[in-house]
C-alpha positions in Angstrom: -181.7 -17.5 27.3 -181.2 -18.2 31.0 -179.8 -16.2 34.1 -176.4 -16.4 35.5 -176.6 -17.9 39.4 -175.9 -14.9 41.2 -173.8 -15.8 44.5 -174.4 -13.3 47.6 -170.3 -12.4 48.7 -168.7 -10.3 51.0 -165.0 -9.2 52.1 -164.4 -9.5 55.8 -161.3 -10.1 58.1 -160.9 -13.8 59.9 -160.4 -13.7 63.3 -157.9 -15.9 65.3 -159.1 -18.9 67.1 -158.1 -17.5 70.5 -160.6 -14.8 69.7 -162.9 -17.3 68.8 -162.6 -19.1 72.2 -163.1 -16.1 74.3 -166.5 -14.9 72.4 -167.5 -18.6 73.1 -166.8 -18.2 76.9 -168.2 -15.0 77.1 -171.2 -16.1 75.3 -171.3 -19.7 77.4 -170.9 -16.7 80.8 -173.9 -14.6 79.2 -176.1 -17.5 79.0 -175.6 -18.6 83.0 -176.2 -14.7 83.6 -179.3 -14.9 81.8 -180.9 -18.0 80.1 -184.1 -16.6 79.4 -182.8 -13.6 77.7 -179.8 -15.6 76.1 -182.5 -18.4 74.5 -184.0 -15.5 72.1 -180.2 -14.8 70.7 -179.1 -16.7 67.5 -175.1 -16.7 68.8 -173.0 -16.7 66.0 -169.7 -19.7 66.2 -166.9 -20.7 64.6 -166.8 -19.5 60.5 -169.8 -16.8 61.3 -167.4 -14.7 63.9 -165.5 -12.2 61.5 -165.2 -8.8 60.7 -167.3 -7.5 58.1 -165.1 -4.8 55.9 -167.6 -5.0 52.6 -171.1 -5.6 53.3 -172.5 -8.4 50.7 -173.6 -7.8 47.7 -174.4 -10.4 44.4 -172.4 -11.7 41.3 -172.3 -14.8 39.0 -169.4 -16.9 38.6 -167.4 -14.7 36.3 -168.2 -11.7 38.4 -166.5 -13.7 41.6 -163.5 -14.5 38.8 -163.2 -11.0 38.3 -163.4 -9.9 42.0 -160.5 -12.3 43.2 -158.1 -11.0 40.3 -158.5 -7.4 41.5 -158.1 -8.3 45.1 -155.1 -9.9 44.7 -153.9 -6.5 43.6 -154.5 -5.1 46.5 -151.2 -4.1 48.5 -148.7 -1.6 50.2 -150.7 -2.3 53.6 -148.8 -4.0 56.7 -150.5 -5.9 58.9 -152.3 -3.8 62.1 -154.1 -4.4 65.7 -157.6 -4.1 66.2 -158.3 -3.3 69.6 -161.9 -4.7 71.2 -163.0 -2.7 74.2 -166.6 -4.0 75.0 -169.4 -6.0 74.1 -172.5 -4.3 73.9 -176.0 -4.1 72.0 -176.4 -2.4 68.9 -176.2 -0.7 66.4 -178.7 1.4 67.9 -178.8 0.9 71.7 -182.5 2.5 71.2 -184.0 -0.5 69.1 -180.7 -2.7 68.4 -181.1 -6.3 66.8 -177.1 -7.3 67.5 -174.6 -8.5 70.3 -171.3 -7.4 69.4 -167.6 -6.5 70.2 -166.6 -2.9 69.6 -163.5 -1.1 69.6 -161.7 2.2 68.5 -161.3 1.4 64.4 -157.8 1.6 63.6 -156.5 4.3 60.8 -154.9 0.9 58.7 -158.3 -1.0 58.5 -160.1 2.4 57.0 -157.5 2.3 54.8 -157.6 -1.4 53.6 -161.6 -0.7 53.7 -160.9 2.2 51.1 -158.6 0.2 48.9 -160.8 -2.4 48.5 -163.4 -0.2 47.8 -161.7 1.6 45.7 -160.4 -1.9 43.5 -163.4 -3.0 42.9 -165.2 0.3 42.3 -167.8 -0.5 44.9 -169.1 3.0 46.2 -168.4 3.7 50.1 -171.1 4.0 52.7 -171.6 7.4 53.5 -171.7 6.9 57.3 -168.3 6.1 58.9 -166.9 2.9 59.4 -167.1 1.2 63.0 -165.2 -1.6 63.9 -167.4 -4.2 65.4 -168.1 -8.3 65.5 -171.3 -9.5 65.7 -171.4 -12.6 68.0 -175.3 -12.7 68.2 -178.5 -11.6 66.7 -182.2 -11.1 67.6 -185.1 -9.8 66.3 -185.9 -6.0 67.8 -189.1 -7.0 69.0 -187.7 -9.6 71.2 -185.6 -6.5 73.0 -188.3 -5.4 75.4 -188.6 -9.0 77.3 -184.7 -8.7 78.2 -183.8 -9.7 81.5 -180.3 -7.5 80.8 -181.6 -4.2 78.8 -178.3 -2.3 79.7 -175.4 -4.2 78.4 -171.8 -2.3 78.0 -168.8 -4.8 79.1 -165.5 -5.0 79.2 -164.0 -7.4 76.4 -160.4 -6.4 75.7 -158.8 -8.3 73.0 -155.8 -7.5 70.6 -156.4 -9.0 67.2 -153.0 -8.5 64.8 -154.7 -8.7 61.2 -152.6 -10.1 58.7 -155.2 -11.3 55.6 -158.9 -10.7 54.4 -161.1 -13.0 52.9 -163.5 -13.3 50.1 -166.6 -14.7 51.4 -169.5 -16.6 50.1 -172.6 -16.4 52.0 -175.5 -19.1 51.8 -178.9 -18.0 53.5 -180.5 -21.0 55.3 -183.4 -21.5 57.4 -181.4 -21.6 60.8 -179.2 -18.5 59.4 -176.6 -17.7 57.3 -173.6 -20.5 56.3 -170.0 -19.2 55.1 -168.0 -20.3 53.0 -164.4 -19.0 52.3 -163.7 -18.1 48.9 -160.1 -17.1 48.7 -157.8 -15.2 51.3 -155.5 -12.3 50.3 -152.4 -10.7 52.6 -152.3 -7.5 53.1 
């Protein structure tokens, strides 16, 4: 008997090309300002830029099909706006490992997350959901050598959310590569 292959999947919101472009421009400006810090950060681009709703879990092919069918039944929501306000280090400013955008979490996003977790029968995390979009990753132990230790810059952007996606994560040497399995209207 053989074990079925498991795939690492998660649920996320895709972002617009306009927001991707603004992030890439900010990253380029940061790299000019602090090249010695920027070289220690693995910057995310393209499809790697998304807003995670549910963190990764593992499913076999059959489980992915069941998940897709279940997500097709999520309805009752309307498009909504996410307002990003700043870019900073996170998640813990005392021991950071990410560069991310953040803003006030819209109630519609929390409602969407709750509907998805209930539909998929996944236990909700105990901590409150925080609107964030990771733009870069680094090793926490590298932070002490950063020339910019206090990062809290304005980054204002309104993103209209109309759909979410089931995404497969392929873990590779240079970082994760993402593949959209299917998109779903809100």
